[in-house]
BADO-24428 format. One record per residue (C-alpha): residue number from 1; x, y, z; residue in three letters. Coordinates in nm, 3 decimals. Layout:
 seq       u       v       w type
 NUM       X       Y       Z  ALA
...
// end
This chain:
 seq       u       v       w type
   1   9.152  12.661  11.340  MET
   2   9.005  12.985  11.429  ARG
   3   9.176  13.303  11.306  ILE
   4   9.058  13.644  11.415  ALA
   5   9.148  14.000  11.371  ALA
   6   9.080  14.248  11.652  TRP
   7   9.168  14.630  11.712  ASN
   8   9.177  14.627  12.082  ILE
   9   9.176  15.012  12.090  SER
  10   9.470  15.169  12.231  ASN
  11   9.606  14.869  12.433  TRP
  12   9.846  14.951  12.706  SER
  13   9.798  14.655  12.936  GLY
  14   9.714  14.897  13.211  ALA
  15   9.356  14.779  13.218  ASN
  16   9.064  14.566  13.069  ARG
  17   9.252  14.248  13.117  GLN
  18   8.945  14.084  13.275  ALA
  19   8.728  14.212  12.989  ASP
  20   8.968  14.064  12.729  VAL
  21   8.955  13.727  12.927  GLN
  22   8.581  13.727  12.935  THR
  23   8.547  13.820  12.566  ALA
  24   8.798  13.549  12.461  VAL
  25   8.709  13.273  12.712  TYR
  26   8.377  13.354  12.852  GLY
  27   8.118  13.082  12.811  ILE
  28   7.805  13.148  12.626  VAL
  29   7.513  13.090  12.863  PRO
  30   7.255  12.817  12.820  THR
  31   6.959  12.881  12.602  GLY
  32   7.144  13.031  12.322  LEU
  33   7.246  12.892  11.985  ALA
  34   7.625  12.877  12.106  LEU
  35   7.552  12.772  12.455  ALA
  36   7.865  12.643  12.616  GLY
  37   8.097  12.758  12.348  GLN
  38   8.383  13.027  12.381  ARG
  39   8.548  13.258  12.117  PHE
  40   8.867  13.055  12.176  SER
  41   9.081  13.176  11.864  PRO
  42   9.399  13.023  11.761  ASP
  43   9.544  13.326  11.607  VAL
  44   9.466  13.696  11.646  ILE
  45   9.581  13.965  11.422  ALA
  46   9.586  14.264  11.655  VAL
  47   9.599  14.624  11.620  GLN
  48   9.675  14.934  11.842  GLU
  49   9.938  14.768  12.051  MET
  50  10.094  15.075  12.235  ASN
  51  10.445  14.904  12.304  ASN
  52  10.624  14.576  12.357  ALA
  53  10.522  14.574  12.713  SER
  54  10.159  14.618  12.627  ALA
  55  10.188  14.318  12.368  LEU
  56  10.354  14.106  12.626  ALA
  57  10.064  14.194  12.869  ASN
  58   9.806  14.080  12.620  LEU
  59   9.994  13.737  12.603  VAL
  60   9.992  13.708  12.990  THR
  61   9.614  13.804  13.003  THR
  62   9.521  13.538  12.744  LEU
  63   9.738  13.263  12.913  ASN
  64   9.597  13.344  13.268  SER
  65   9.226  13.331  13.160  ALA
  66   9.009  13.065  13.300  SER
  67   8.965  12.815  13.007  GLY
  68   9.273  12.918  12.832  SER
  69   9.517  12.635  12.707  PRO
  70   9.800  12.868  12.832  GLY
  71  10.004  12.826  12.520  ASP
  72   9.975  13.188  12.375  TRP
  73  10.274  13.371  12.251  ALA
  74  10.335  13.679  12.052  SER
  75  10.527  13.760  11.727  ALA
  76  10.826  14.001  11.790  PRO
  77  10.716  14.351  11.859  TYR
  78  10.841  14.594  11.590  ILE
  79  10.860  14.956  11.707  ASP
  80  10.787  15.221  11.443  SER
  81  10.677  15.480  11.708  SER
  82  10.877  15.747  11.531  GLN
  83  10.560  15.788  11.336  TYR
  84  10.364  15.848  11.651  GLY
  85  10.132  15.555  11.634  ASP
  86  10.046  15.215  11.792  SER
  87  10.157  14.898  11.627  GLU
  88   9.996  14.593  11.458  ASN
  89  10.098  14.269  11.580  SER
  90   9.999  13.895  11.620  LEU
  91   9.929  13.665  11.896  VAL
  92   9.901  13.275  11.838  TYR
  93   9.876  12.946  12.029  ARG
  94  10.209  12.775  12.020  THR
  95  10.050  12.443  12.077  GLY
  96   9.900  12.466  11.735  ARG
  97  10.131  12.687  11.530  PHE
  98  10.487  12.764  11.482  GLN
  99  10.578  13.117  11.383  LEU
 100  10.849  13.078  11.112  ILE
 101  10.884  13.436  11.006  ALA
 102  10.794  13.786  11.078  THR
 103  10.843  14.034  10.780  THR
 104  10.787  14.397  10.757  THR
 105  10.641  14.420  10.402  ILE
 106  10.586  14.797  10.392  ALA
 107  10.687  15.095  10.583  LEU
 108  10.465  15.383  10.701  GLY
 109  10.523  15.732  10.766  SER
 110  10.353  16.073  10.818  THR
 111  10.377  16.161  10.454  LEU
 112  10.036  16.236  10.307  ALA
 113  10.126  16.026  10.014  THR
 114  10.222  15.712  10.219  ASN
 115  10.048  15.471  10.449  GLN
 116  10.053  15.583  10.810  PRO
 117  10.170  15.244  10.966  ARG
 118  10.399  14.956  10.883  ASN
 119  10.247  14.647  10.748  THR
 120  10.367  14.309  10.876  TYR
 121  10.328  13.960  10.749  ARG
 122  10.335  13.670  11.002  TYR
 123  10.407  13.309  10.851  ASP
 124  10.254  13.037  11.069  LEU
 125  10.279  12.669  11.017  ARG
 126  10.068  12.425  11.200  PRO
 127  10.240  12.184  11.429  ILE
 128  10.340  11.862  11.242  GLY
 129  10.371  12.009  10.895  TYR
 130  10.664  12.116  10.696  THR
 131  10.565  12.212  10.336  SER
 132  10.530  12.545  10.204  PRO
 133  10.171  12.473  10.115  GLN
 134  10.094  12.414  10.475  SER
 135  10.198  12.780  10.573  VAL
 136   9.944  13.038  10.655  MET
 137  10.069  13.402  10.612  ALA
 138   9.871  13.639  10.804  VAL
 139   9.894  14.023  10.698  TYR
 140   9.799  14.219  11.010  SER
 141   9.686  14.586  10.919  ILE
 142   9.558  14.900  11.057  HIS
 143   9.476  15.131  10.755  MET
 144   9.435  15.509  10.746  LYS
 145   9.099  15.612  10.904  ALA
 146   8.873  15.877  10.744  GLY
 147   8.630  15.904  10.457  SER
 148   8.822  16.183  10.264  ALA
 149   8.979  16.098   9.928  SER
 150   9.325  16.156  10.069  THR
 151   9.251  15.897  10.342  ASP
 152   9.149  15.651  10.080  ASN
 153   9.465  15.740   9.874  ASP
 154   9.678  15.644  10.157  ARG
 155   9.478  15.311  10.217  ARG
 156   9.538  15.242   9.845  LEU
 157   9.908  15.263   9.874  VAL
 158   9.895  15.014  10.140  GLU
 159   9.646  14.786   9.953  SER
 160   9.874  14.782   9.656  GLN
 161  10.183  14.693   9.856  ARG
 162   9.987  14.413  10.024  ILE
 163   9.864  14.267   9.698  ARG
 164  10.194  14.297   9.521  ASP
 165  10.369  14.123   9.820  ASN
 166  10.109  13.844   9.795  ALA
 167  10.200  13.820   9.415  GLN
 168  10.566  13.748   9.515  GLY
 169  10.707  14.106   9.473  VAL
 170  10.962  14.220   9.733  ASN
 171  10.786  14.521   9.849  THR
 172  11.034  14.609  10.119  ASN
 173  11.375  14.498   9.983  GLY
 174  11.516  14.135   9.897  PRO
 175  11.348  13.857  10.085  GLY
 176  11.028  14.030  10.170  THR
 177  10.812  13.875   9.910  ALA
 178  10.564  13.622  10.008  LEU
 179  10.726  13.274   9.939  PRO
 180  10.568  13.057   9.671  ALA
 181  10.307  12.807   9.768  GLY
 182  10.206  13.007  10.089  TYR
 183   9.851  13.051  10.181  ASN
 184   9.757  13.386  10.277  PHE
 185   9.495  13.620  10.435  LEU
 186   9.472  13.983  10.550  VAL
 187   9.304  14.085  10.879  GLY
 188   9.247  14.390  11.057  GLY
 189   9.114  14.752  11.092  ASP
 190   9.060  14.840  10.716  MET
 191   8.874  15.153  10.791  ASN
 192   8.697  15.113  10.457  MET
 193   8.329  15.240  10.413  GLN
 194   8.239  15.052  10.103  SER
 195   8.354  14.783   9.857  ALA
 196   8.386  15.043   9.583  THR
 197   8.654  15.226   9.736  GLN
 198   8.974  15.202   9.519  THR
 199   9.172  15.077   9.814  SER
 200   8.931  14.774   9.859  TYR
 201   8.887  14.705   9.500  VAL
 202   9.277  14.697   9.481  GLU
 203   9.261  14.405   9.719  LEU
 204   8.963  14.203   9.583  VAL
 205   8.943  14.311   9.224  GLY
 206   9.050  14.102   8.922  SER
 207   9.360  14.203   8.751  GLN
 208   9.604  14.069   8.488  ALA
 209   9.792  13.884   8.773  ASP
 210   9.554  13.752   9.023  ASN
 211   9.821  13.552   9.219  THR
 212   9.784  13.797   9.511  GLY
 213   9.412  13.847   9.479  ARG
 214   9.197  13.859   9.801  PHE
 215   8.839  13.741   9.831  PHE
 216   8.578  13.836  10.099  ASP
 217   8.496  13.488  10.244  PRO
 218   8.127  13.593  10.285  ILE
 219   8.098  13.749   9.943  ASN
 220   7.917  14.046  10.070  THR
 221   8.014  14.366   9.903  PRO
 222   7.819  14.692   9.935  GLY
 223   7.817  15.027  10.099  SER
 224   7.852  14.907  10.450  TRP
 225   7.850  15.241  10.635  ASN
 226   7.512  15.329  10.795  ASN
 227   7.333  15.044  10.603  ASN
 228   7.121  14.821  10.811  SER
 229   7.136  14.544  10.532  ALA
 230   7.474  14.477  10.685  PHE
 231   7.400  14.487  11.055  ARG
 232   7.511  14.142  11.117  PHE
 233   7.863  14.208  11.009  ILE
 234   7.915  14.572  11.141  HIS
 235   8.206  14.577  11.375  THR
 236   8.220  14.942  11.494  GLN
 237   8.144  15.093  11.747  ASP
 238   8.000  14.868  12.013  PRO
 239   8.041  15.150  12.283  ALA
 240   7.850  15.391  12.072  ALA
 241   8.106  15.653  12.162  ALA
 242   8.008  16.000  12.038  GLY
 243   7.656  15.909  11.993  GLY
 244   7.735  15.650  11.707  GLY
 245   7.677  15.289  11.725  GLY
 246   7.719  14.954  11.522  MET
 247   7.717  15.092  11.175  ASP
 248   8.052  15.020  10.993  ASP
 249   8.239  14.707  10.865  ARG
 250   8.573  14.846  10.919  HIS
 251   8.717  14.511  11.056  ASP
 252   8.758  14.240  10.808  GLN
 253   8.938  13.925  10.712  ILE
 254   8.995  13.850  10.330  LEU
 255   9.133  13.545  10.219  ILE
 256   9.360  13.444   9.921  GLY
 257   9.224  13.209   9.643  SER
 258   9.384  12.901   9.791  SER
 259   9.159  12.910  10.087  LEU
 260   8.848  12.911   9.887  ARG
 261   8.831  12.553   9.787  ASP
 262   8.805  12.241  10.002  THR
 263   9.144  12.116   9.960  ALA
 264   9.445  12.178  10.166  GLY
 265   9.406  12.497  10.414  TRP
 266   9.059  12.621  10.344  HIS
 267   8.788  12.841  10.483  TYR
 268   8.496  12.654  10.635  ILE
 269   8.192  12.791  10.448  GLY
 270   8.057  12.867  10.108  SER
 271   8.275  13.042   9.858  ASN
 272   7.988  13.183   9.659  VAL
 273   7.701  13.250   9.894  LEU
 274   7.654  13.589  10.061  SER
 275   7.627  13.637  10.432  PHE
 276   7.265  13.623  10.554  SER
 277   7.069  13.944  10.590  ASN
 278   6.841  13.778  10.849  SER
 279   7.043  13.622  11.103  THR
 280   7.391  13.628  11.257  TRP
 281   7.399  13.244  11.268  ASN
 282   7.440  13.183  10.900  ASP
 283   7.487  12.802  10.839  PRO
 284   7.665  12.867  10.517  ASN
 285   7.958  13.061  10.710  HIS
 286   8.174  13.028  10.998  THR
 287   8.277  13.398  10.961  TYR
 288   8.147  13.604  11.242  ARG
 289   8.161  13.943  11.415  CYS
 290   8.198  13.792  11.776  TRP
 291   7.916  13.934  11.985  GLY
 292   7.713  14.103  11.713  ASN
 293   7.372  13.936  11.696  ASP
 294   7.241  14.214  11.458  GLY
 295   7.009  14.390  11.696  SER
 296   7.248  14.688  11.764  SER
 297   7.237  14.883  11.441  TYR
 298   7.337  15.243  11.497  ASN
 299   7.330  15.194  11.868  VAL
 300   7.552  15.034  12.134  ALA
 301   7.604  14.666  12.131  LEU
 302   7.310  14.485  12.278  THR
 303   7.398  14.310  12.622  THR
 304   7.070  14.190  12.792  THR
 305   6.907  13.987  12.540  GLY
 306   7.221  13.944  12.304  ASN
 307   7.124  13.611  12.128  THR
 308   7.474  13.545  12.031  MET
 309   7.706  13.573  12.332  VAL
 310   7.479  13.669  12.626  GLY
 311   7.506  13.975  12.833  PRO
 312   7.854  13.919  13.013  ALA
 313   8.057  13.869  12.705  ILE
 314   7.866  14.152  12.515  ALA
 315   7.942  14.389  12.814  GLN
 316   8.312  14.269  12.804  ALA
 317   8.341  14.349  12.438  LEU
 318   8.193  14.702  12.499  ILE
 319   8.453  14.747  12.779  ASN
 320   8.734  14.633  12.547  CYS
 321   8.637  14.901  12.296  ALA
 322   8.657  15.169  12.553  THR
 323   8.426  15.481  12.596  THR
 324   8.630  15.635  12.329  ALA
 325   8.494  15.401  12.078  GLY
 326   8.636  15.078  11.932  GLY
 327   8.601  14.765  11.749  HIS
 328   8.460  14.422  11.759  MET
 329   8.669  14.102  11.672  PRO
 330   8.602  13.914  11.365  VAL
 331   8.688  13.554  11.306  TYR
 332   8.672  13.277  11.041  ALA
 333   8.730  12.905  11.092  ASP
 334   8.966  12.717  10.867  PHE
 335   9.083  12.359  10.823  ARG
 336   9.434  12.258  10.806  VAL
 337   9.559  12.046  10.514  PRO
 338   9.505  11.669  10.521  ALA
 339   9.792  11.419  10.552  LYS
 340   9.816  11.104  10.355  ALA
 341   9.977  10.770  10.430  SER
 342   9.963  10.426  10.315  VAL
 343   9.963  10.090  10.476  SER
 344  10.275   9.971  10.299  SER
 345  10.528  10.130  10.071  ALA
 346  10.559   9.787   9.880  SER
 347  10.323   9.500   9.811  LEU
 348  10.502   9.168   9.701  ASN
 349  10.250   8.913   9.550  PHE
 350  10.498   8.638   9.560  GLY
 351  10.544   8.363   9.288  SER
 352  10.224   8.208   9.139  VAL
 353  10.157   7.974   8.851  THR
 354  10.021   8.093   8.523  GLN
 355   9.649   8.046   8.506  GLY
 356   9.609   7.998   8.877  SER
 357   9.383   8.227   9.093  ALA
 358   9.494   8.585   9.074  ALA
 359   9.663   8.682   9.409  PRO
 360   9.508   8.997   9.592  GLN
 361   9.676   9.231   9.838  LEU
 362   9.497   9.521  10.028  VAL
 363   9.637   9.877  10.039  LEU
 364   9.487  10.116  10.278  THR
 365   9.506  10.497  10.232  VAL
 366   9.468  10.703  10.542  THR
 367   9.409  11.061  10.640  ASN
 368   9.657  11.095  10.930  THR
 369   9.589  11.461  11.028  GLY
 370   9.631  11.493  11.402  ASN
 371   9.273  11.506  11.510  THR
 372   9.393  11.517  11.887  ALA
 373   9.541  11.844  11.810  LEU
 374   9.315  12.009  11.558  PHE
 375   9.003  11.797  11.595  GLY
 376   8.829  11.593  11.329  ALA
 377   8.652  11.902  11.186  ASN
 378   8.970  12.102  11.183  GLY
 379   9.141  11.897  10.920  ILE
 380   9.062  11.887  10.560  ALA
 381   8.925  11.568  10.383  THR
 382   9.189  11.397  10.181  LEU
 383   9.127  11.379   9.812  ASN
 384   9.335  11.136   9.610  TYR
 385   9.335  10.932   9.290  THR
 386   9.465  10.594   9.210  LEU
 387   9.608  10.532   8.857  PRO
 388   9.647  10.219   8.679  ALA
 389   9.941  10.008   8.752  GLY
 390  10.107   9.821   8.464  SER
 391  10.079   9.453   8.491  GLY
 392   9.834   9.484   8.793  PHE
 393   9.472   9.561   8.842  THR
 394   9.407   9.874   9.054  VAL
 395   9.070  10.031   9.145  PRO
 396   9.131  10.346   8.953  THR
 397   8.947  10.663   9.033  GLY
 398   8.893  10.959   9.276  ASN
 399   8.861  10.889   9.629  TYR
 400   8.820  11.095   9.964  THR
 401   8.895  11.003  10.325  GLU
 402   8.803  11.195  10.627  ALA
 403   9.056  11.255  10.926  PRO
 404   9.026  11.037  11.219  GLY
 405   8.914  10.719  11.041  GLY
 406   9.066  10.375  10.991  SER
 407   9.146  10.436  10.622  GLY
 408   9.003  10.338  10.293  ARG
 409   9.108   9.984  10.176  SER
 410   9.168   9.915   9.799  HIS
 411   9.226   9.553   9.664  THR
 412   9.510   9.536   9.423  ILE
 413   9.530   9.220   9.195  VAL
 414   9.811   9.055   9.002  MET
 415   9.670   8.879   8.690  PRO
 416   9.829   8.544   8.618  THR
 417   9.757   8.508   8.244  ALA
 418  10.111   8.612   8.132  THR
 419  10.434   8.458   8.247  ILE
 420  10.712   8.681   8.376  GLY
 421  10.835   8.912   8.650  THR
 422  10.585   9.184   8.746  LYS
 423  10.707   9.533   8.861  ASN
 424  10.513   9.847   8.877  ALA
 425  10.484  10.175   9.078  THR
 426  10.166  10.282   9.199  LEU
 427  10.168  10.657   9.245  MET
 428   9.875  10.794   9.474  ILE
 429   9.839  11.151   9.396  VAL
 430   9.668  11.355   9.670  SER
 431   9.603  11.709   9.789  ASP
 432   9.810  11.664  10.104  SER
 433  10.081  11.922  10.075  PRO
 434  10.308  11.712  10.314  GLU
 435  10.263  11.383  10.089  GLN
 436  10.142  11.504   9.754  PRO
 437  10.254  11.171   9.574  THR
 438  10.286  10.848   9.756  LEU
 439  10.480  10.566   9.570  MET
 440  10.393  10.201   9.636  VAL
 441  10.599   9.941   9.459  ASN
 442  10.413   9.634   9.310  LEU
 443  10.625   9.318   9.264  THR
 444  10.546   8.955   9.182  GLY
 445  10.634   8.663   8.948  ILE
 446  10.414   8.451   8.729  VAL
 447  10.568   8.118   8.644  THR
 448  10.484   7.852   8.387  ALA
 449  10.274   7.563   8.517  PRO
 450  10.455   7.290   8.674  ASN
 451  10.611   7.018   8.429  GLN
 452  10.697   6.661   8.564  PRO
 453  11.064   6.593   8.645  PRO
 454  11.293   6.409   8.414  VAL
 455  11.441   6.103   8.575  ALA
 456  11.784   5.980   8.453  ASN
 457  11.915   5.676   8.634  ALA
 458  12.233   5.694   8.443  GLY
 459  12.388   5.461   8.181  SER
 460  12.377   5.074   8.211  ASP
 461  12.624   4.926   8.448  ILE
 462  12.831   4.616   8.412  THR
 463  13.060   4.495   8.709  VAL
 464  13.236   4.160   8.798  THR
 465  13.193   3.965   9.126  ASP
 466  13.532   4.037   9.252  SER
 467  13.541   3.800   9.527  ASP
 468  13.332   3.532   9.379  ASN
 469  13.086   3.586   9.672  SER
 470  12.779   3.579   9.417  GLY
 471  12.712   3.953   9.437  SER
 472  12.898   4.289   9.393  GLU
 473  12.858   4.645   9.526  SER
 474  12.721   4.893   9.271  VAL
 475  12.705   5.281   9.268  MET
 476  12.364   5.414   9.147  LEU
 477  12.382   5.771   9.022  ASN
 478  12.061   5.984   8.941  GLY
 479  12.227   6.324   8.947  SER
 480  12.133   6.380   8.579  ALA
 481  11.769   6.405   8.656  SER
 482  11.618   6.740   8.610  THR
 483  11.302   6.951   8.693  ASP
 484  11.163   7.305   8.639  ASP
 485  11.136   7.318   9.006  GLY
 486  11.305   7.129   9.269  THR
 487  11.359   6.748   9.281  ILE
 488  11.289   6.655   9.662  VAL
 489  11.289   6.273   9.647  SER
 490  11.503   6.005   9.479  TYR
 491  11.397   5.655   9.543  GLN
 492  11.571   5.339   9.392  TRP
 493  11.370   5.012   9.339  LEU
 494  11.426   4.654   9.235  ASN
 495  11.121   4.580   9.105  GLY
 496  10.893   4.673   9.392  THR
 497  11.148   4.631   9.642  THR
 498  11.305   4.947   9.780  PRO
 499  11.683   4.964   9.757  LEU
 500  11.720   5.298   9.917  GLY
 501  11.697   5.669   9.867  THR
 502  11.920   5.965   9.754  GLY
 503  12.062   6.105   9.435  VAL
 504  12.351   5.851   9.471  MET
 505  12.302   5.508   9.628  LEU
 506  12.559   5.234   9.683  THR
 507  12.404   4.879   9.701  THR
 508  12.484   4.513   9.649  SER
 509  12.325   4.321   9.352  LEU
 510  12.361   3.950   9.281  PRO
 511  12.548   3.798   8.991  VAL
 512  12.331   3.833   8.678  GLY
 513  12.133   4.115   8.522  ALA
 514  11.914   4.328   8.734  THR
 515  11.679   4.625   8.617  THR
 516  11.688   4.898   8.879  VAL
 517  11.418   5.173   8.864  THR
 518  11.478   5.534   8.973  LEU
 519  11.169   5.731   9.095  ARG
 520  11.213   6.113   9.128  VAL
 521  10.934   6.335   9.269  THR
 522  10.945   6.738   9.244  ASP
 523  10.853   7.003   9.509  ASN
 524  10.492   7.021   9.361  LEU
 525  10.438   6.633   9.386  GLY
 526  10.494   6.539   9.024  LEU
 527  10.707   6.219   8.962  ALA
 528  10.876   6.038   8.687  ALA
 529  11.084   5.707   8.643  THR
 530  11.377   5.572   8.471  ASP
 531  11.569   5.242   8.474  THR
 532  11.925   5.122   8.454  VAL
 533  12.038   4.758   8.372  LEU
 534  12.305   4.633   8.614  VAL
 535  12.492   4.332   8.507  THR
 536  12.709   4.157   8.766  VAL
 537  12.940   3.913   8.593  GLN
 538  13.077   3.607   8.765  ALA
 539  13.442   3.630   8.894  GLY
 540  13.724   3.438   8.746  GLU
 541  13.735   3.054   8.843  VAL
 542  14.033   2.966   9.066  LEU
 543  14.155   2.630   9.146  CYS
 544  14.303   2.525   9.489  ASP
 545  14.657   2.492   9.566  SER
 546  14.848   2.185   9.458  VAL
 547  15.013   2.201   9.814  ASP
 548  14.713   1.972   9.914  PHE
 549  14.875   1.866  10.233  ASN
 550  14.971   2.222  10.322  GLN
 551  15.317   2.151  10.419  ASN
 552  15.463   2.436  10.221  GLN
 553  15.637   2.186  10.007  ILE
 554  15.520   2.164   9.631  PHE
 555  15.517   2.007   9.387  PRO
 556  15.590   1.690   9.556  GLU
 557  15.468   1.330   9.522  ASP
 558  15.313   1.340   9.866  GLN
 559  15.055   1.597   9.768  ASP
 560  14.940   1.367   9.494  VAL
 561  14.923   1.073   9.755  VAL
 562  14.725   1.268  10.000  ASP
 563  14.477   1.402   9.743  TYR
 564  14.396   1.060   9.610  PHE
 565  14.373   0.922   9.965  ASN
 566  14.127   1.181  10.050  VAL
 567  13.935   1.138   9.728  LEU
 568  13.913   0.779   9.806  ALA
 569  13.769   0.853  10.154  GLY
 570  14.079   0.854  10.356  GLY
 571  14.177   1.101  10.640  THR
 572  14.262   1.475  10.577  CYS
 573  14.643   1.523  10.653  PRO
 574  14.578   1.845  10.836  TYR
 575  14.322   1.968  11.098  ALA
 576  14.097   2.157  10.841  ASP
 577  13.853   1.973  10.626  PRO
 578  14.016   1.886  10.291  CYS
 579  13.871   2.035   9.994  ASP
 580  13.850   1.772   9.705  ILE
 581  13.641   2.020   9.475  ASP
 582  13.978   2.128   9.333  PHE
 583  13.834   2.332   9.035  ASN
 584  13.585   2.508   9.283  ASN
 585  13.291   2.454   9.044  ASN
 586  13.073   2.332   9.336  GLY
 587  13.069   1.982   9.199  VAL
 588  13.256   1.694   9.363  PHE
 589  13.373   1.443   9.347  PRO
 590  13.413   1.443   8.978  GLU
 591  13.685   1.338   8.721  ASP
 592  13.734   1.707   8.628  GLU
 593  13.887   1.781   8.962  ASP
 594  14.148   1.512   8.911  VAL
 595  14.222   1.648   8.567  VAL
 596  14.239   2.000   8.691  ALA
 597  14.460   1.883   8.975  PHE
 598  14.730   1.723   8.746  PHE
 599  14.690   2.010   8.491  ARG
 600  14.786   2.261   8.748  VAL
 601  15.054   2.039   8.896  LEU
 602  15.206   2.018   8.563  ALA
 603  15.211   2.404   8.542  GLY
 604  14.884   2.449   8.339  GLY
 605  14.572   2.668   8.388  PRO
 606  14.300   2.571   8.627  CYS
 607  14.051   2.592   8.355  VAL
 608  14.159   2.518   7.993  PRO
// end
């Protein structure tokens, strides 16, 4: 993200459009270090806008340039022309930024004890971000020109107000203070000749409250005016109007402390090394004075042989400065904050047995900054930590993840030494302002080792052969069987012969004693058995009817005659075969049948 400051010298929109387009979107010719590249800023804090129409014309000029993305817009133009001067403003790319506020933080006037122009703060937020820490506040300034002490005094007034505002002070009424958490920088025509001027020290010096302190991103203090040691960062005057030349560092960008580290919004460059005094192409910094290759000290900007931008862009920059004298744009590159995400908001390890292999799940942390919009180099590296999770093994430590990757995977383990339900919250703490803390719920259960089921075939059973058929139906019941898991099979056996399956089984067993075995099996394959003794008693012995001839007349003598006739081998008196086994004991002929016949005939029992 390239943020620039540019005093476009008395911009009315009446001319110089082609020069602005070339300066901003002209392509550096082959053979140079920046070959194929363009200035291409994303934000420009502009100075000397003559009116609202001029500002609108600048936006049109930028959008219609060859190579422009065509998404430029401007902040609202605020007219303070009653003070007889041009205005500061800001233009920005809507494809990358949203302007969320424009605030007049200080009022200028013609009073000798006041700053000459208004100071504006423009609060920009990258597309796709919502947090206060993702906002970049840009102070666009044009301070009092001149080297007299009274000029510096008026600059000092503005510097004090800017620093106070950045510290959270309402410098122009309620609601004008910089909101907490915002990143900030100041850019523009400061008109300061050295780092020792009180107006400059007010901005960058250490004070009791350094919340609103600014820093020179290239850490290059000094007396810049007419000093060749600073020829690579001089910004005025490329046109050498009035016989002067490139000999002042009037135009600068200063940054707040939050932009000096490598977390969140930050300047791409060293926060301790000074800018090179031997080359414009300092590898330790992205801060540049666009077009100044250091070969133009005290003369007009070099065009032919300009090693930074080539002749065409250099000439366009001269033309933009006008023959009356003007300024070069300065810029610095920044990264927008990282964005953090995790592959899952919860990890469920399921249910495992104590002492079994510890289950493992993978959690992936990703830097989801929009590389398609900001580029991989335009997004900060995500820095995050993984703390310990109670009941779980977490790879604790500090980690980083670059944007555009597939994420960093971490294996989370649930130990199985201790029985119980496991619940923990894994808090991933990162420097992503959008997601500073990500919560991942960890759950699982460690159960005791599987125990065999307990088979219960029920109490012993005694039944009677109700129909004297030699067997009787019996209900077997294994519902009292238990297990620490689930019983999935009930099998009933007579010896090795299967009788059937199910918790309850109805089966027929013969008269006598039978030992039935119940075999139960649980969901993990363990089995147990139990037996039940089933006794089927013989039914009551019943004699035949004394109406032997079945004529429905009894007792009568004819029944006796017919019985003895058949017993002696005679013919049955009715169609059915006659039954001479009167006592139904299965033995015939025998005397007991005769005895039983006469006992019943006399009204007695079948069996004495």
